[in-house]
C-alpha positions as semicolon CSV with decimal commas, in nm:
position;residue;x (nm);y (nm);z (nm)
1;M;11,109;6,542;-9,432
2;K;11,274;6,802;-9,217
3;F;11,197;7,089;-8,969
4;R;11,440;7,384;-8,970
5;S;11,589;7,509;-8,680
6;W;11,495;7,868;-8,534
7;T;11,860;7,945;-8,440
8;S;12,193;7,945;-8,596
9;V;12,475;7,855;-8,443
10;S;12,820;7,886;-8,599
11;P;13,015;7,551;-8,649
12;S;13,209;7,450;-8,352
13;V;13,491;7,161;-8,257
14;T;13,476;6,913;-7,954
15;T;13,765;6,757;-7,779
16;A;13,837;6,654;-7,426
17;D;13,873;7,033;-7,356
18;D;13,599;7,215;-7,573
19;H;13,252;7,126;-7,546
20;P;12,954;7,344;-7,741
21;I;12,603;7,298;-7,633
22;P;12,420;7,145;-7,931
23;P;12,066;7,282;-8,022
24;P;11,773;7,084;-7,974
25;K;11,717;6,754;-8,142
26;V;11,612;6,738;-8,466
27;V;11,293;6,560;-8,592
28;F;11,339;6,356;-8,936
29;S;11,234;6,046;-9,115
30;D;11,330;5,907;-9,427
31;D;11,048;5,669;-9,462
32;A;10,873;5,643;-9,787
33;S;10,575;5,798;-9,664
34;N;10,738;6,128;-9,562
35;F;10,827;6,169;-9,921
36;S;10,441;6,123;-10,057
37;D;10,342;6,363;-9,782
38;L;10,632;6,619;-9,915
39;H;10,528;6,594;-10,245
40;S;10,125;6,656;-10,169
41;S;10,211;6,916;-9,938
42;S;10,481;7,121;-10,104
43;P;10,403;7,115;-10,537
44;S;10,623;7,386;-10,572
45;L;10,913;7,158;-10,470
46;F;10,787;6,871;-10,712
47;S;10,679;6,860;-11,052
48;Q;10,391;6,612;-11,188
49;E;10,506;6,263;-11,237
50;T;10,513;6,178;-11,617
51;N;10,380;5,865;-11,782
52;S;10,705;5,718;-11,848
53;F;10,990;5,735;-11,621
54;S;11,228;5,636;-11,914
55;S;11,180;5,938;-12,130
56;L;11,496;6,102;-12,181
57;Q;11,359;6,464;-12,178
58;S;11,488;6,685;-11,923
59;N;11,154;6,816;-11,746
60;L;11,345;7,136;-11,643
61;S;11,276;7,211;-11,277
62;L;11,309;7,594;-11,306
63;L;11,105;7,652;-11,011
64;T;11,367;7,477;-10,807
65;L;11,675;7,687;-10,906
66;P;11,618;7,927;-11,155
67;S;11,978;8,094;-11,122
68;V;12,163;7,796;-11,219
69;P;12,211;7,681;-11,550
70;S;12,171;7,311;-11,692
71;L;12,424;7,134;-11,798
72;Q;12,268;6,848;-11,928
73;D;12,284;6,974;-12,317
74;L;12,438;6,657;-12,458
75;S;12,295;6,328;-12,559
76;P;12,457;6,002;-12,617
77;G;12,457;6,070;-13,016
78;T;12,645;6,400;-12,935
79;L;12,895;6,208;-12,749
80;N;12,937;5,932;-13,016
81;L;12,838;5,672;-12,707
82;S;12,558;5,406;-12,700
83;I;12,443;5,269;-12,339
84;S;12,336;4,910;-12,319
85;A;12,121;4,889;-11,945
86;R;11,935;4,586;-11,843
87;C;11,820;4,440;-11,555
88;V;11,961;4,082;-11,483
89;N;11,864;4,012;-11,161
90;S;11,630;4,113;-10,867
91;L;11,696;4,016;-10,488
92;N;11,438;4,040;-10,230
93;P;11,621;3,989;-9,877
94;R;11,302;4,080;-9,689
95;N;10,963;4,306;-9,725
96;A;11,128;4,618;-9,583
97;Q;11,296;4,923;-9,694
98;V;11,657;4,894;-9,811
99;S;11,815;5,176;-9,605
100;F;12,169;5,108;-9,785
101;L;12,405;4,952;-10,015
102;A;12,754;4,855;-9,978
103;M;13,031;4,622;-10,170
104;H;13,347;4,495;-10,020
105;N;13,536;4,200;-10,115
106;N;13,316;4,069;-10,346
107;L;13,011;4,075;-10,122
108;L;12,697;4,301;-10,115
109;Y;12,573;4,441;-9,799
110;A;12,223;4,553;-9,786
111;A;12,082;4,716;-9,497
112;S;11,703;4,659;-9,464
113;A;11,542;4,756;-9,128
114;N;11,784;4,663;-8,830
115;E;11,906;4,387;-9,014
116;I;12,220;4,369;-9,287
117;N;12,161;4,053;-9,517
118;V;12,529;3,967;-9,725
119;F;12,515;3,838;-10,048
120;E;12,784;3,678;-10,281
121;L;12,842;3,888;-10,574
122;T;12,915;3,594;-10,831
123;N;12,563;3,408;-10,765
124;F;12,390;3,656;-10,577
125;T;12,307;3,371;-10,298
126;L;12,213;3,493;-9,936
127;I;12,532;3,400;-9,705
128;D;12,477;3,604;-9,391
129;T;12,217;3,802;-9,191
130;F;12,354;3,978;-8,896
131;N;12,249;4,244;-8,639
132;N;11,882;4,081;-8,696
133;K;11,912;3,970;-8,306
134;D;11,894;4,347;-8,196
135;P;11,550;4,495;-8,346
136;S;11,601;4,744;-8,053
137;S;11,903;4,925;-8,249
138;G;11,637;5,058;-8,503
139;S;11,714;5,092;-8,862
140;A;12,069;5,041;-9,000
141;K;12,140;5,369;-9,214
142;S;12,502;5,300;-9,346
143;V;12,804;5,052;-9,389
144;T;13,171;5,102;-9,441
145;F;13,472;4,925;-9,420
146;L;13,849;4,993;-9,311
147;D;14,120;4,803;-9,185
148;G;13,941;4,444;-9,192
149;K;13,642;4,570;-8,996
150;I;13,287;4,629;-9,121
151;F;13,111;4,967;-8,941
152;T;12,733;4,994;-8,952
153;A;12,546;5,314;-8,826
154;H;12,238;5,267;-8,661
155;Q;11,889;5,447;-8,534
156;D;11,975;5,423;-8,189
157;C;12,274;5,662;-8,179
158;K;12,537;5,367;-8,191
159;I;12,791;5,241;-8,462
160;K;12,878;4,841;-8,429
161;V;13,205;4,692;-8,547
162;W;13,191;4,357;-8,715
163;K;13,474;4,122;-8,810
164;L;13,406;3,869;-9,094
165;T;13,488;3,514;-8,939
166;S;13,635;3,243;-9,171
167;I;13,282;3,065;-9,191
168;K;13,151;3,382;-9,373
169;Q;12,977;3,499;-9,068
170;H;12,966;3,828;-8,890
171;K;13,093;3,887;-8,535
172;L;13,002;4,212;-8,320
173;I;13,338;4,320;-8,190
174;R;13,261;4,658;-8,074
175;T;13,009;4,906;-7,999
176;L;13,083;5,287;-8,048
177;P;13,156;5,449;-7,800
178;T;13,369;5,163;-7,668
179;L;13,299;5,079;-7,302
180;E;13,679;5,177;-7,270
181;D;13,654;5,516;-7,394
182;R;13,341;5,612;-7,191
183;I;13,560;5,491;-6,846
184;R;13,836;5,697;-6,962
185;R;13,601;6,028;-6,966
186;F;13,263;5,957;-6,732
187;A;13,451;6,089;-6,405
188;F;13,572;6,423;-6,562
189;P;13,284;6,707;-6,594
190;S;13,457;6,816;-6,901
191;S;13,376;6,519;-7,081
192;Y;13,023;6,600;-7,099
193;T;12,805;6,807;-7,298
194;N;12,445;6,936;-7,243
195;V;12,204;6,744;-7,539
196;I;11,858;6,933;-7,403
197;R;11,804;7,079;-7,123
198;H;11,856;6,894;-6,741
199;K;12,015;6,569;-6,969
200;K;12,364;6,577;-7,061
201;K;12,581;6,314;-7,271
202;L;12,950;6,238;-7,342
203;W;13,083;6,446;-7,626
204;I;13,220;6,106;-7,796
205;E;12,809;5,999;-7,800
206;H;12,587;6,076;-8,086
207;H;12,239;6,143;-7,924
208;D;12,022;6,111;-8,267
209;A;12,045;5,870;-8,532
210;V;12,406;5,812;-8,720
211;S;12,285;5,886;-9,078
212;G;12,635;5,823;-9,270
213;L;12,983;5,685;-9,230
214;A;13,255;5,748;-9,456
215;V;13,652;5,619;-9,442
216;N;13,944;5,820;-9,474
217;A;14,179;5,492;-9,525
218;N;14,531;5,702;-9,555
219;K;14,454;5,857;-9,218
220;N;14,294;5,519;-9,044
221;L;14,007;5,732;-8,962
222;V;13,587;5,667;-8,987
223;C;13,395;5,980;-8,995
224;S;13,023;5,972;-8,875
225;V;12,748;6,189;-8,898
226;S;12,446;6,231;-8,728
227;W;12,102;6,400;-8,718
228;D;12,239;6,534;-8,409
229;R;12,423;6,790;-8,615
230;C;12,713;6,683;-8,543
231;L;13,043;6,525;-8,752
232;K;13,304;6,273;-8,535
233;L;13,604;6,116;-8,612
234;W;13,699;5,777;-8,495
235;R;14,042;5,658;-8,494
236;G;14,060;5,284;-8,661
237;S;14,319;5,114;-8,470
238;N;14,159;5,161;-8,108
239;L;13,814;5,265;-8,191
240;R;13,838;5,585;-8,019
241;C;13,641;5,889;-8,058
242;T;13,893;6,183;-8,135
243;E;13,701;6,461;-8,223
244;S;13,345;6,592;-8,273
245;V;13,207;6,898;-8,471
246;K;12,866;7,059;-8,449
247;A;12,862;7,096;-8,831
248;H;12,506;7,217;-8,899
249;D;12,215;7,379;-8,783
250;D;12,014;7,069;-8,889
251;A;11,997;6,716;-8,920
252;I;12,298;6,614;-9,172
253;N;12,237;6,364;-9,401
254;A;12,525;6,269;-9,620
255;V;12,904;6,259;-9,577
256;V;13,200;6,202;-9,809
257;V;13,566;6,181;-9,773
258;G;13,802;6,305;-10,054
259;T;14,141;6,082;-10,177
260;D;14,308;6,389;-9,980
261;G;14,099;6,347;-9,659
262;T;13,870;6,684;-9,712
263;I;13,526;6,571;-9,586
264;F;13,220;6,718;-9,716
265;T;12,862;6,721;-9,528
266;G;12,548;6,752;-9,655
267;S;12,248;6,854;-9,446
268;A;11,884;6,938;-9,395
269;D;11,956;7,290;-9,345
270;K;12,070;7,327;-9,747
271;R;12,418;7,369;-9,687
272;I;12,727;7,169;-9,784
273;R;13,020;7,195;-9,540
274;V;13,376;7,151;-9,633
275;W;13,628;6,987;-9,353
276;G;14,005;6,965;-9,321
277;K;14,306;7,016;-9,084
278;R;14,372;7,350;-9,003
279;N;14,768;7,244;-9,071
280;E;14,968;6,889;-9,113
281;E;15,040;6,864;-8,746
282;R;14,934;6,575;-8,610
283;K;14,737;6,716;-8,311
284;S;14,535;6,974;-8,542
285;K;14,178;7,010;-8,524
286;I;13,965;6,996;-8,793
287;G;13,847;7,276;-8,905
288;L;13,576;7,447;-9,137
289;I;13,694;7,505;-9,474
290;A;13,394;7,635;-9,674
291;T;13,032;7,644;-9,701
292;L;12,865;7,564;-9,973
293;E;12,508;7,740;-10,040
294;K;12,295;7,680;-10,344
295;H;12,072;7,396;-10,270
296;K;11,679;7,566;-10,190
297;S;11,597;7,254;-9,977
298;A;11,750;6,960;-9,773
299;V;12,060;6,784;-9,902
300;N;12,018;6,424;-9,915
301;A;12,303;6,279;-10,117
302;L;12,691;6,366;-10,221
303;A;12,960;6,215;-10,458
304;L;13,303;6,293;-10,570
305;S;13,420;6,270;-10,893
306;S;13,746;6,000;-10,945
307;D;14,007;6,259;-10,851
308;G;13,808;6,443;-10,601
309;S;13,828;6,790;-10,804
310;I;13,435;6,764;-10,878
311;L;13,172;6,717;-10,628
312;F;12,786;6,626;-10,682
313;S;12,491;6,683;-10,446
314;G;12,133;6,558;-10,487
315;A;11,845;6,755;-10,288
316;C;11,493;6,745;-10,230
317;D;11,489;7,025;-10,498
318;R;11,504;6,746;-10,788
319;S;11,804;6,903;-10,902
320;I;12,193;6,790;-10,875
321;L;12,433;7,060;-10,859
322;V;12,792;6,999;-10,999
323;W;13,053;7,204;-10,771
324;E;13,419;7,235;-10,927
325;R;13,713;7,388;-10,728
326;E;13,780;7,724;-10,803
327;D;14,070;7,882;-10,607
328;S;13,946;8,240;-10,660
329;A;13,607;8,161;-10,509
330;N;13,516;8,005;-10,152
331;Y;13,669;7,674;-10,203
332;M;13,440;7,515;-10,498
333;V;13,173;7,757;-10,735
334;V;12,857;7,568;-10,885
335;T;12,919;7,517;-11,254
336;G;12,541;7,396;-11,334
337;A;12,260;7,147;-11,236
338;L;12,160;6,858;-11,384
339;R;11,780;6,828;-11,392
340;G;11,555;6,542;-11,514
341;H;11,400;6,375;-11,204
342;T;11,066;6,476;-11,098
343;K;11,100;6,415;-10,724
344;A;11,353;6,457;-10,454
345;I;11,722;6,319;-10,536
346;L;11,791;6,035;-10,226
347;C;12,118;5,885;-10,373
348;L;12,430;5,930;-10,573
349;I;12,737;5,782;-10,657
350;N;13,033;5,833;-10,926
351;V;13,186;5,517;-11,107
352;N;13,461;5,548;-11,370
353;D;13,311;5,892;-11,465
354;L;12,985;5,776;-11,494
355;L;12,759;5,945;-11,239
356;F;12,433;5,757;-11,084
357;S;12,152;5,918;-10,959
358;G;11,858;5,777;-10,758
359;S;11,549;5,953;-10,671
360;A;11,187;5,925;-10,533
361;D;11,062;5,913;-10,846
362;R;11,154;5,593;-10,870
363;T;11,394;5,570;-11,140
364;V;11,795;5,576;-11,184
365;R;11,949;5,831;-11,415
366;I;12,300;5,762;-11,545
367;W;12,482;6,093;-11,647
368;T;12,824;6,109;-11,803
369;R;13,040;6,446;-11,866
370;G;13,166;6,554;-12,212
371;N;13,499;6,708;-12,300
372;Q;13,353;7,079;-12,270
373;G;13,233;7,030;-11,945
374;Q;12,877;6,975;-12,031
375;F;12,700;6,692;-11,949
376;G;12,425;6,431;-12,105
377;C;12,173;6,177;-11,957
378;L;12,264;5,867;-12,089
379;T;11,971;5,656;-11,989
380;V;11,705;5,623;-11,724
381;L;11,636;5,277;-11,561
382;D;11,304;5,215;-11,419
383;G;11,130;4,920;-11,281
384;H;11,125;4,993;-10,914
385;R;10,807;5,054;-10,734
386;T;10,862;5,268;-10,480
387;P;11,151;5,548;-10,433
388;V;11,502;5,422;-10,494
389;R;11,700;5,486;-10,156
390;S;12,077;5,348;-10,267
391;L;12,306;5,261;-10,506
392;V;12,638;5,057;-10,533
393;A;12,823;4,958;-10,836
394;T;13,139;4,760;-10,934
395;V;13,310;4,756;-11,257
396;A;13,356;4,462;-11,409
397;K;13,701;4,305;-11,446
398;S;13,874;4,330;-11,784
399;G;13,814;4,036;-11,978
400;G;13,473;3,972;-11,783
401;A;13,157;3,761;-11,950
402;D;12,974;4,111;-11,991
403;G;13,195;4,374;-11,900
404;G;13,103;4,689;-11,828
405;V;12,948;4,802;-11,455
406;K;12,696;4,626;-11,266
407;L;12,474;4,859;-11,050
408;F;12,259;4,748;-10,772
409;S;11,987;4,979;-10,636
410;G;11,764;4,932;-10,366
411;S;11,422;5,077;-10,292
412;F;11,159;5,145;-10,035
413;D;10,961;4,811;-10,097
414;G;11,290;4,621;-10,002
415;E;11,372;4,511;-10,372
416;I;11,728;4,539;-10,486
417;K;11,756;4,536;-10,864
418;V;12,070;4,431;-11,039
419;W;12,131;4,611;-11,349
420;Q;12,431;4,555;-11,606
421;I;12,556;4,877;-11,799
422;V;12,766;4,860;-12,087
423;V;12,893;5,192;-12,262
424;S;13,016;5,190;-12,595
425;S;13,193;5,446;-12,857
426;S;13,035;5,463;-13,168
427;S;13,308;5,216;-13,303
428;G;13,147;4,970;-13,067
429;S;13,402;4,926;-12,870
430;P;13,337;4,898;-12,474
431;L;13,475;5,215;-12,309
432;I;13,465;5,008;-11,923
433;A;13,520;4,678;-11,931
C-alpha cells in the first residue's frame, strides 16, 4: 500500500519567495487488491477474519499498539442505550470502486472511478453524472463544497471546480491551478520547484494524485493534500493557490479542518501533523504546530469531534486512536485506542457524537463515548462484500418519519448501502431525532 521514503525532510512552507525541493515521487495505491496483498504478505498487521462480522467482541489487536490502552470498555447495556440499525436501500451507480461520498443541499455525491454520480436524498434518484467524459483524469478522490462551488480532487494531480445549474446539471468552471494563476507565475524562475531530477513544476501545482480536500469556511479556504506529500491552500474567492507546505515524508492520505481553522493531515509515514497560522496577521504563513506519532502503519483516515477537541485517526494497524487536547503535552495526547476491526481502517466520520468507522474487513462499526471518557461499540454493520472505502451521514430533521441518522457506506465493488440508525435511551426515547 505504501513505500517509506529513505530520507526524512523537515516540513517547509512554499510561497512565491520560498521553494523547497520535494522528495522523490511516492508509489501508492488504494485499490482493493492492495489490501488483500498486504493482508497475505504481512500477517503481523492483520488478524484472521472471523466468521461473523456482526460480532461485538473486541478481537483486540495487541500486536499492533500494545502500549496504547483500549477504550472500548462499555457496552450498549452499560450505557443504558439501545440501537436500531437496518439497511433500507442499496445504490449501484456502476460497477467501479466508490472512492468517496459527500452530501450537500440534500444531494449525495458518489465518486466512482473517474465520474461523480449525484443522487437526490429524498428518493435516491440519480439526477446527474459529471466528469464522465474525461477518463484521462483518473479516479476522483474527494469532493467538498465552498461558497456555492463543488470542488473535486483527481488522480491526474488536478482539482476541478463545478457549479450546479438551475436544471441540476454540473458545469465545469475552473481547473486548479487556474490558467490565470499559471500565467502570473510562469515567467519567474522563483515560481518553480524541482519535482524530480531535471524536471520542474510551478509550486502551485500538485505533481501526484490529489488525495483529499477539506474546507475552512471561516477563512474561505480550500485545503488540498496529495501523494506528492504537500498541503496546499486555495482562496475560495479567486481560486488562487496561496501557500504550499511540504507536509510529510510520504504520501498524504487524509485531511480535516477544525472549527478554529486548525488543519490535521495524516500520512503513509505513520504520522499526523497539526498546522495553523503562526499569528493572526493576514499575511502570516501556515506553520507546523505539532507532530502526533503513535500509529505503527500508514494513517488512512481522520475525523474530529463536534467541538474539535477530540481527534480520531484510523490506520492500517487496525486501530482507531483517540487524541485529546492537552496543554502540558505536545498539543494532543493519545488517551486510548478503539479496537475490533480485523483489517485496515479506511474511513472515519463523526456525527452527533457517534463515530462511524469503515474497514477493509468489510464492516462498519458505530462507537459512542460514555461520561467517563470510555467508549462503547454500539453495533457492527455487515453486508458489504468488499472493503468499505467511504462513509457519509446526515441527521434526520426533528419530526421526520424515521428520525436518527441516515448513513451511506460505499465499497470497492461500487455498492452504496443506505442505513437507518436510531439510538435510544433505556426509556425508549430517541437520542437523535
